[in-house]
Backbone bond lengths (Angstrom), bond angles and torsions (degrees), N, CA, C in turn:
res aa  C-N    CA-C-N  psi(-1)  N-CA   C-N-CA  omega(-1)  CA-C   N-CA-C  phi
1 M - - - 1.446 - - 1.524 107.45 -
2 S 1.317 117.18 131.53 1.456 119.57 -178.97 1.526 110.41 -73.07
3 T 1.297 115.94 152.96 1.463 122.10 -176.27 1.526 112.84 -59.07
4 P 1.351 120.54 -45.48 1.466 118.76 -179.74 1.526 112.97 -58.84
5 I 1.306 118.11 -39.06 1.469 120.77 178.30 1.518 109.74 -66.37
6 F 1.329 117.21 -43.51 1.458 119.49 179.38 1.519 110.67 -59.55
7 R 1.319 116.45 -42.59 1.469 119.83 177.90 1.519 110.95 -61.63
8 Q 1.315 115.61 -37.14 1.463 120.91 -178.69 1.527 111.65 -68.08
9 I 1.320 117.98 -33.03 1.468 119.97 -175.66 1.520 114.80 -100.85
10 S 1.323 118.57 -12.47 1.467 119.62 -173.94 1.527 112.29 -64.12
11 F 1.325 118.48 -44.82 1.462 119.87 179.79 1.524 111.74 -64.57
12 P 1.345 119.26 -48.20 1.471 117.90 177.79 1.528 113.23 -59.91
13 L 1.333 117.63 -35.91 1.467 119.14 177.89 1.531 111.06 -65.28
14 M 1.320 117.25 -41.32 1.469 119.83 177.34 1.532 110.20 -64.02
15 E 1.323 115.93 -40.73 1.466 120.32 178.60 1.530 110.51 -63.68
16 G 1.331 116.60 -41.95 1.463 120.36 178.16 1.519 111.47 -62.26
17 R 1.305 116.92 -41.22 1.472 121.23 177.99 1.532 110.76 -63.33
18 E 1.327 116.95 -43.12 1.470 120.33 178.07 1.526 111.09 -61.62
19 K 1.336 116.32 -43.11 1.471 120.05 179.52 1.527 110.25 -62.81
20 M 1.336 116.89 -38.66 1.463 120.09 178.82 1.522 110.18 -63.28
21 L 1.324 116.38 -44.62 1.466 120.11 -179.68 1.526 111.81 -65.49
22 E 1.326 116.77 -25.79 1.466 121.32 176.75 1.528 111.66 -83.83
23 G 1.327 116.98 -3.62 1.456 121.03 180.00 1.518 113.46 82.56
24 K 1.319 117.86 15.69 1.461 122.46 -178.92 1.528 109.04 -96.78
25 C 1.329 114.55 73.62 1.466 119.60 -171.67 1.526 113.41 -69.64
26 A 1.315 118.52 -35.58 1.465 119.06 179.42 1.523 110.27 -61.31
27 E 1.329 116.96 -41.49 1.463 120.67 177.61 1.524 110.88 -66.92
28 T 1.320 116.51 -40.59 1.464 121.00 178.73 1.523 110.58 -60.36
29 I 1.318 116.66 -46.39 1.465 121.44 -179.53 1.526 109.63 -58.57
30 F 1.326 116.50 -47.51 1.462 120.59 -179.16 1.526 110.79 -59.93
31 I 1.321 117.11 -48.07 1.465 121.38 -176.66 1.524 111.47 -63.69
32 I 1.331 116.40 -50.16 1.474 118.99 -175.30 1.524 111.33 -69.33
33 E 1.335 117.85 -39.76 1.461 118.87 176.52 1.527 110.67 -62.04
34 S 1.330 117.50 -37.88 1.469 121.11 177.74 1.524 110.93 -62.90
35 V 1.324 116.33 -42.54 1.466 120.47 179.09 1.525 110.23 -63.84
36 L 1.318 117.10 -44.09 1.462 120.02 -177.71 1.523 111.58 -66.66
37 I 1.339 117.53 -27.85 1.462 120.63 174.78 1.530 109.48 -68.58
38 I 1.326 116.87 -40.92 1.468 121.31 -179.33 1.518 110.94 -60.53
39 V 1.324 116.63 -45.92 1.468 120.17 -175.67 1.515 112.89 -93.67
40 N 1.332 116.94 -3.94 1.463 124.16 179.94 1.514 112.35 71.58
41 S 1.282 118.04 -31.96 1.454 124.72 171.63 1.516 105.82 -170.47
42 S 1.277 116.65 162.48 1.456 119.76 -178.43 1.516 108.98 -128.67
43 P 1.328 117.07 134.26 1.458 119.19 175.68 1.529 111.56 -76.74
44 M 1.332 116.81 -3.39 1.464 120.89 179.89 1.526 109.17 -88.20
45 L 1.281 116.15 132.56 1.454 122.73 -177.01 1.524 113.39 -74.38
46 E 1.312 117.43 -41.84 1.460 122.00 -169.80 1.526 114.67 -56.03
47 P 1.349 120.09 -43.68 1.469 117.27 -179.88 1.529 113.27 -57.77
48 Y 1.317 116.30 -34.94 1.465 119.51 178.35 1.524 111.10 -68.74
49 L 1.322 117.24 -39.12 1.468 120.30 178.43 1.520 110.44 -66.52
50 W 1.322 118.16 -42.17 1.467 121.47 178.50 1.523 110.16 -63.25
51 L 1.332 115.73 -43.23 1.455 120.78 179.80 1.532 110.56 -63.81
52 G 1.332 116.60 -45.41 1.467 120.12 178.68 1.516 112.09 -59.46
53 E 1.329 116.77 -43.46 1.462 120.83 179.95 1.528 111.09 -61.76
54 C 1.325 116.80 -43.61 1.465 119.74 -179.05 1.524 112.06 -71.15
55 L 1.317 116.93 -35.74 1.465 118.94 175.76 1.526 110.71 -62.32
56 E 1.323 116.38 -41.35 1.474 120.17 175.93 1.521 110.82 -58.19
57 K 1.330 116.19 -48.34 1.459 120.74 -178.44 1.523 112.02 -63.86
58 N 1.328 117.15 -25.85 1.460 121.39 177.22 1.526 112.26 -88.45
59 G 1.323 117.39 3.62 1.456 121.14 178.21 1.517 114.41 81.38
60 E 1.305 117.73 15.79 1.461 122.12 -179.61 1.524 109.88 -102.26
61 E 1.335 115.24 62.58 1.459 121.08 -173.33 1.518 113.13 -62.09
62 E 1.330 117.56 -39.64 1.460 119.58 -177.50 1.533 111.04 -66.29
63 K 1.314 116.40 -41.45 1.460 120.26 177.11 1.535 110.12 -66.19
64 A 1.334 116.64 -39.59 1.466 121.02 177.48 1.523 110.15 -60.74
65 L 1.312 116.95 -40.79 1.464 121.32 178.91 1.527 110.83 -57.68
66 G 1.320 117.28 -45.30 1.465 121.02 178.13 1.520 112.09 -62.40
67 I 1.329 116.32 -38.04 1.465 120.75 178.84 1.536 109.82 -67.06
68 Y 1.330 117.22 -42.42 1.464 119.61 178.48 1.529 111.22 -65.33
69 Q 1.326 116.98 -34.31 1.466 119.47 176.71 1.534 110.66 -65.61
70 T 1.326 116.01 -38.14 1.461 119.95 175.13 1.529 110.22 -63.37
71 A 1.334 116.04 -40.78 1.470 120.12 178.35 1.529 110.34 -58.77
72 L 1.326 116.66 -40.39 1.476 119.14 179.28 1.520 111.96 -71.60
73 E 1.328 118.08 -25.76 1.467 119.96 174.09 1.530 109.70 -67.90
74 I 1.327 116.67 -36.21 1.466 121.13 178.63 1.522 110.26 -71.51
75 D 1.333 115.57 -45.27 1.467 120.97 -179.51 1.524 108.82 -138.30
76 P 1.326 117.32 96.03 1.467 120.84 -177.74 1.527 113.88 -60.85
77 Y 1.326 117.35 -13.81 1.463 120.99 -179.21 1.534 112.44 -101.63
78 S 1.316 117.40 11.65 1.457 121.24 -178.79 1.531 110.54 -69.97
79 V 1.306 115.71 112.12 1.466 121.18 177.75 1.523 110.02 -64.78
80 D 1.333 117.11 -42.09 1.461 120.45 -179.58 1.525 111.51 -63.94
81 G 1.321 116.81 -40.65 1.462 120.39 177.10 1.517 111.64 -62.78
82 A 1.327 116.48 -44.34 1.469 121.20 178.79 1.521 111.03 -64.29
83 Q 1.322 116.91 -42.08 1.469 119.98 178.68 1.517 111.43 -63.83
84 G 1.338 116.92 -37.67 1.463 120.34 177.21 1.515 111.91 -62.56
85 I 1.323 116.44 -40.26 1.467 120.14 178.11 1.523 110.15 -66.74
86 I 1.315 116.72 -46.40 1.466 120.20 -179.86 1.521 110.25 -60.21
87 K 1.308 117.60 -42.96 1.457 122.27 -178.97 1.529 111.66 -63.11
88 N 1.333 116.74 -36.72 1.462 121.13 -175.09 1.519 114.30 -93.51
89 E 1.335 116.94 -20.80 1.452 118.47 -177.46 1.517 113.34 -135.07
90 G 1.298 117.18 -31.60 1.450 120.40 179.62 1.508 114.53 96.96
91 E 1.351 117.58 -5.82 1.454 120.64 -179.44 1.521 109.72 -138.62
92 I 1.319 115.46 155.73 1.464 121.18 172.81 1.516 106.71 -116.36
93 Y 1.312 116.24 131.98 1.464 120.33 179.95 1.497 110.87 -88.40
C-alpha cells in the first residue's frame, strides 16, 4: 500500500475502531466500508475483523461471513477470522 493512501485511510480506520469500541456498529460499518472502497481492498486484517463483528451485531450474518472469508484470504491463520466463519456458518472452507 502506498504511503499517501495509508495516510488517507489511517484516521478513518482509527475512528471506525473507536466507534466499534463504543458499540456504534452502524457508524463503524459505514466508516470501514467507505475506507475499503477507497483502497479497493486492504492488506490489513483488522478492518475486516472489525467490520465482520459489527455486521454480526447488526444481524447481517451472511455479509459478515463473506467479510470473515476475506479476512482468511488475507491471513489464512487468523483465529478471529476462522471463529467468525464458524460462528456464522459452522464450517471453514
